[in-house]
Structures are given as C-alpha cells and as structure tokens.
N, C-alpha and C positions, 0 to 999 in steps of 0.2 A: 042477151040484149040489155043494155043499161036502161034505167028508168026514163031517161030523156031521149032514148032512141039513137044517140050519136055513136054508140059503141056496140058493134055486133061482131062477136068473135066465136069461132068454133075451135075447140081444142081437140087434137087428135093425139092420144098417147102412143108412144112406141116402146116404153119401158117403165120399170118401177123399181124403186129402192125401198127397202124395209129395215127398220130397227125396232126390236122389241127387247126390253130389259126389265127383269123382275128382281128387285132387291128387297126382300122381306115385304114390308108393307108399302114400299115405294115402287112405282112402275112407270115405264115410258113406252109409248106406242107411237111410232112415227112412220109415215110413209110418204113417198114423193113419186108422182107420175111425171115423166118428162116426155116432151114431144114438140108439136108445133101448133101455132095458131094461124088461122086463115079467116078471111072475110073483109070487114071494112070498118073505118071510123070516119067521123065527120066533125069538122071544126065548127066553132061558133058561127062562122059566116056561111056555113052550109057546104063548104068544099069537102068533097069525099076523097078519101085516101085508101087505096086497097092495101090489105095486109096479106102477104103470101109467105108461107113457110117461116114465120118468125118463131125461133126456138124459145121455149119457155117451160115452166113447171107449174104443177098444182100440188099443194102440200096439205097434210093433216098431222096434227100433233096433239097427243093427250098425255097428261102427266097425273099420277096419283101419288100424293104424299101423305 
C-alpha cells in the first residue's frame, strides 16, 4: 500500500531470471521476478480502478567494483 493509501497492489510471481557474474574483484548479482499484479488504485478524486492480472516485474541489482 502506498503512503497515501491510493495504491494497493499484490504481486504474484510466476518465474525468476538470474544473472551472476564474478570478474576478479568486480561482481554483478541481478535477479528479476516476473508475474502479475492485482488489487486497486484510486485517483485524486476518489474514483477506484480495479487492477486484475497486470503483467509486471520486480528486480534487484547489485554491483561490486
């Protein structure tokens, strides 16, 4: 849920992509979950909009140089 309460989404992952690379002292660690979002969002005037099965991703990236 967002701080103002207008965005409330639930992410349901269905798969994951990974990339890990070690090159001496440099390293990359990246992963991505892909799936769908559900729930609702509300406009500034209070109108609600349902969100059903919106495809999306969540990602994490770390680099060491």
